[in-house]
C-alpha positions as CSV (number, residue, x, y, z in Angstrom):
1,M,13.9,9.6,15.4
2,I,15.6,6.2,14.7
3,K,15.8,3.4,17.2
4,V,18.3,0.4,16.5
5,V,17.3,-3.0,17.6
6,N,19.2,-6.0,18.1
7,G,17.4,-9.3,17.4
8,Q,17.2,-11.8,20.1
9,K,17.8,-15.8,19.7
10,V,14.5,-17.6,20.5
11,K,12.9,-21.0,19.7
12,D,9.3,-21.2,18.6
13,G,6.9,-23.8,16.9
14,A,8.3,-27.1,17.7
15,G,11.7,-25.8,18.3
16,V,12.8,-23.6,15.2
17,S,15.8,-21.4,16.1
18,L,14.8,-17.5,15.0
19,N,16.3,-14.2,15.1
20,R,13.5,-12.5,16.8
21,L,13.2,-8.7,16.3
22,I,9.6,-7.9,17.4
23,G,7.9,-9.4,20.5
24,T,10.9,-9.3,22.7
25,S,12.2,-7.2,25.8
26,N,14.0,-4.9,22.9
27,L,10.9,-4.0,21.3
28,E,7.7,-5.3,22.5
29,D,5.7,-4.2,19.4
30,A,6.1,-1.5,16.7
31,N,2.3,-0.9,16.1
32,P,0.6,-2.0,13.8
33,F,3.4,-4.6,13.8
34,Y,3.4,-7.2,16.6
35,L,6.1,-9.9,15.4
36,L,8.7,-10.2,13.3
37,D,10.9,-13.2,13.0
38,E,13.9,-14.3,10.7
39,F,14.4,-18.1,10.3
40,R,17.8,-18.5,8.6
41,S,20.0,-21.7,8.9
42,E,21.7,-24.3,7.0
43,D,21.7,-26.8,10.0
44,K,18.4,-28.9,9.5
45,A,18.5,-29.4,13.4
46,D,17.5,-25.8,13.3
47,Y,14.3,-26.0,11.2
48,M,13.2,-29.4,10.6
49,A,10.6,-29.5,13.6
50,G,8.7,-26.6,11.9
51,F,5.7,-24.8,13.2
52,P,3.0,-27.4,13.4
53,M,-0.7,-26.9,13.7
54,H,-1.6,-23.6,15.8
55,P,-4.3,-20.8,16.2
56,H,-4.7,-17.1,15.0
57,R,-7.3,-14.7,15.7
58,G,-7.6,-10.9,14.7
59,I,-4.1,-10.4,12.8
60,E,-2.7,-11.0,9.4
61,T,0.4,-13.3,9.1
62,I,2.8,-13.0,6.3
63,T,5.4,-15.2,5.4
64,Y,8.1,-14.7,2.8
65,M,10.6,-17.4,2.1
66,V,13.8,-16.5,0.7
67,K,15.3,-19.9,0.4
68,G,13.9,-23.5,0.8
69,S,10.4,-24.6,1.0
70,F,7.6,-24.7,3.5
71,R,4.3,-26.7,3.3
72,H,1.0,-24.9,4.5
73,R,-2.0,-26.3,5.3
74,D,-5.0,-24.8,7.3
75,S,-8.4,-25.6,9.2
76,K,-10.1,-24.1,5.9
77,G,-8.9,-26.2,3.9
78,N,-6.4,-24.6,1.9
79,E,-2.9,-26.2,1.3
80,G,0.1,-25.3,-0.8
81,I,4.0,-25.3,-1.1
82,L,5.8,-22.1,-0.5
83,N,9.0,-22.1,-2.4
84,A,11.8,-19.7,-2.5
85,G,10.9,-16.3,-3.4
86,D,6.9,-17.2,-2.5
87,V,4.8,-15.1,0.3
88,Q,1.8,-16.3,1.7
89,W,-0.3,-13.6,3.2
90,M,-2.9,-15.1,5.6
91,T,-5.8,-13.0,7.2
92,S,-6.8,-14.8,10.5
93,G,-10.0,-13.0,11.1
94,K,-12.1,-14.6,13.2
95,G,-10.3,-17.7,13.7
96,I,-7.8,-20.3,11.8
97,L,-5.7,-23.1,12.7
98,H,-2.5,-23.8,10.2
99,E,0.6,-25.2,9.9
100,E,3.9,-24.6,8.2
101,M,6.5,-27.5,8.0
102,P,9.5,-27.6,5.9
103,I,9.5,-30.2,3.3
104,M,13.2,-30.1,2.3
105,K,15.7,-32.7,4.0
106,D,18.8,-30.2,3.8
107,G,20.0,-27.2,2.6
108,E,19.4,-23.5,3.9
109,L,16.2,-22.7,5.2
110,W,15.6,-18.7,5.2
111,G,12.6,-16.6,5.3
112,Y,10.4,-14.2,7.6
113,Q,7.1,-14.1,9.6
114,L,5.5,-10.9,10.2
115,W,2.3,-10.3,12.3
116,I,0.0,-7.2,11.4
117,N,-2.6,-6.2,13.6
118,L,-6.1,-5.9,12.3
119,P,-8.6,-3.1,13.2
120,K,-11.7,-3.8,15.3
121,E,-14.2,-4.0,12.6
122,L,-12.0,-6.5,10.6
123,K,-11.1,-8.8,13.4
124,M,-14.0,-11.1,13.0
125,Q,-14.1,-11.3,9.2
126,E,-13.6,-14.6,7.2
127,P,-10.5,-15.9,7.3
128,K,-8.6,-15.4,3.9
129,Y,-5.5,-17.4,2.4
130,R,-3.2,-15.9,-0.3
131,H,-0.4,-17.8,-2.1
132,I,1.6,-15.3,-3.9
133,S,4.3,-16.8,-6.2
134,S,7.5,-15.3,-6.9
135,E,6.8,-15.0,-10.7
136,I,4.1,-12.4,-10.2
137,I,5.8,-10.4,-7.5
138,P,7.0,-7.0,-9.1
139,M,10.8,-5.6,-9.0
140,F,12.0,-2.3,-9.6
141,E,15.7,-1.9,-10.9
142,D,17.9,0.9,-11.5
143,D,21.8,1.6,-11.2
144,D,21.5,1.8,-7.5
145,V,19.0,-0.8,-6.0
146,T,16.6,-4.1,-6.8
147,V,13.6,-3.7,-5.0
148,K,11.1,-6.6,-4.5
149,V,7.6,-5.0,-4.2
150,I,5.7,-7.5,-2.0
151,S,3.2,-5.0,-1.2
152,G,2.6,-1.1,-1.4
153,D,4.2,0.9,-3.8
154,F,7.9,1.9,-5.0
155,K,8.3,4.5,-7.9
156,N,5.0,3.1,-9.5
157,T,5.9,-0.4,-9.1
158,K,3.1,-1.6,-7.4
159,G,2.7,-4.8,-5.3
160,V,0.0,-7.5,-6.2
161,V,-1.6,-7.7,-2.7
162,E,-4.5,-5.9,-1.9
163,T,-4.4,-4.7,1.9
164,F,-6.7,-3.4,4.4
165,Q,-4.8,-0.1,4.6
166,E,-1.4,0.9,2.9
167,I,1.5,-1.6,4.0
168,N,4.8,-1.2,2.2
169,Y,6.8,-4.6,2.3
170,F,10.0,-4.6,0.1
171,D,12.9,-6.7,-0.1
172,V,15.7,-4.1,-1.0
173,N,19.4,-5.0,-2.4
174,I,21.8,-2.1,-2.8
175,K,24.4,-2.8,-5.2
176,Q,26.3,0.5,-4.2
177,G,24.3,3.5,-3.7
178,K,21.1,4.4,-1.9
179,F,17.3,3.9,-1.3
180,V,15.3,6.9,-0.7
181,K,11.6,6.7,0.3
182,E,9.1,9.2,1.8
183,V,7.1,7.4,4.7
184,S,4.6,8.1,7.5
185,G,3.6,6.1,10.5
186,T,6.2,3.1,11.6
187,T,9.0,2.1,9.6
188,L,11.1,-1.1,9.9
189,I,14.3,-1.4,8.4
190,Y,16.1,-5.0,8.9
191,V,19.4,-5.4,7.5
192,H,20.0,-9.3,6.3
193,T,23.0,-8.9,4.1
194,G,26.0,-6.3,4.7
195,K,25.5,-3.1,6.8
196,V,24.0,0.1,6.0
197,Q,23.5,3.8,7.0
198,V,20.3,5.1,7.6
199,S,19.4,8.8,7.8
200,L,16.4,11.0,8.3
201,N,15.7,14.5,6.8
202,D,15.7,15.8,10.4
203,G,19.5,15.1,10.6
204,S,19.6,11.5,12.3
205,I,22.0,9.2,11.2
206,V,22.6,5.5,12.4
207,K,24.6,2.5,11.1
208,V,22.8,-0.8,11.3
209,N,24.6,-4.1,11.1
210,K,23.5,-7.5,9.5
211,G,20.8,-9.0,11.9
212,D,19.8,-5.7,13.5
213,M,16.7,-3.5,12.6
214,A,16.0,0.3,12.5
215,V,12.8,1.7,13.8
216,I,11.5,4.5,12.5
217,N,8.0,6.2,14.1
218,D,7.5,9.5,12.2
219,E,6.8,11.3,8.6
220,E,10.3,11.2,7.2
221,V,12.1,10.8,4.1
222,V,14.3,7.8,4.7
223,E,17.6,7.3,3.1
224,V,19.5,4.4,3.2
225,N,23.0,4.3,1.9
226,S,25.7,1.4,1.7
227,S,29.2,1.4,0.2
228,E,28.9,-2.3,-0.5
229,A,26.5,-4.8,-1.5
230,S,23.8,-5.0,1.1
231,G,20.4,-6.2,1.6
232,F,17.3,-5.2,4.0
233,L,13.4,-5.5,4.4
234,F,11.8,-2.3,4.3
235,I,8.3,-2.6,6.2
236,N,6.2,0.4,6.7
237,S,2.6,1.3,7.6
238,N,0.3,3.5,9.8
239,P,-0.3,2.4,13.6
240,I,-3.9,1.5,14.4
241,N,-4.8,3.5,17.4
242,E,-7.1,1.2,19.3
243,P,-6.9,-0.5,22.6
244,I,-4.9,-3.7,22.5
245,A,-5.0,-7.1,24.5
246,K,-2.7,-9.9,23.3
247,Y,-2.2,-13.4,24.5
248,G,0.0,-15.8,22.5
249,P,-1.1,-15.8,18.8
250,F,-4.5,-13.8,19.7
251,I,-4.4,-9.8,19.3
252,M,-8.0,-8.5,19.9
253,N,-9.1,-5.3,21.5
254,T,-10.2,-6.4,25.2
255,M,-9.2,-8.8,27.7
256,D,-13.1,-10.2,27.5
257,E,-12.4,-10.7,23.7
258,I,-9.1,-12.6,24.6
259,L,-11.0,-15.1,27.2
260,Q,-13.7,-15.4,24.5
261,T,-11.3,-16.5,22.1
262,I,-9.5,-19.0,24.1
263,D,-12.9,-20.6,24.9
264,D,-14.1,-20.5,21.1
265,F,-10.5,-22.1,20.3
266,N,-10.8,-24.9,23.4
267,F,-14.5,-25.5,22.1
268,G,-13.0,-26.2,18.5
269,N,-15.0,-23.1,17.1
270,F,-12.1,-21.9,14.9
């Protein structure tokens, strides 16, 4: 079964304009994914305010920069510049404060942030920050497609990020042809360029336009076709079948844990 989700225009951080795919009335979550935002604008008024210092606990946040630059700084002393093509993979674990601020004065800023829930046994681990430069992110290329393998495995091209469970995160560009991947669990196909047709081995077929996303919740062979140059994010992992309690940037298993998290944050224990 395929569901097509329309993005919603929202503002977050200090007023950054976003196309939000997960975390809206259209799609509250897609276990284990609890937020997916695209920030994409040539108008500096849409992005210059950035994302000032804010907390997380119980999740991983993945920031993928397509164009432009962000500066990252966090409460554990990590600091770095995220340039075009780079990825920041942050495990918030038991708690971290961080900020992501644009360092460009004009031009296009384009990127994504994804939140992935952590299983109960990993929620209170020590925070981790990984900067993956574009130069070390592997690419698969044939006559039909180019696949940037941020994490996971596509036709034996393996991402460099070690993950707590299998997480496929690809940026795919179809020249004119098709992309095929066998999956299980939850699969997201977000179209950022052109338009595509998504089909499954059960016969389901949908068309997905730029700015929209297909969501698949089954073990399937997924085929993405396009008769024109098109691009999309392909994100896949298995759901985490545990109770969930959410509050803003915190995802835990019970409301008692959420209340403890709020206390810890308010008393400076992150």
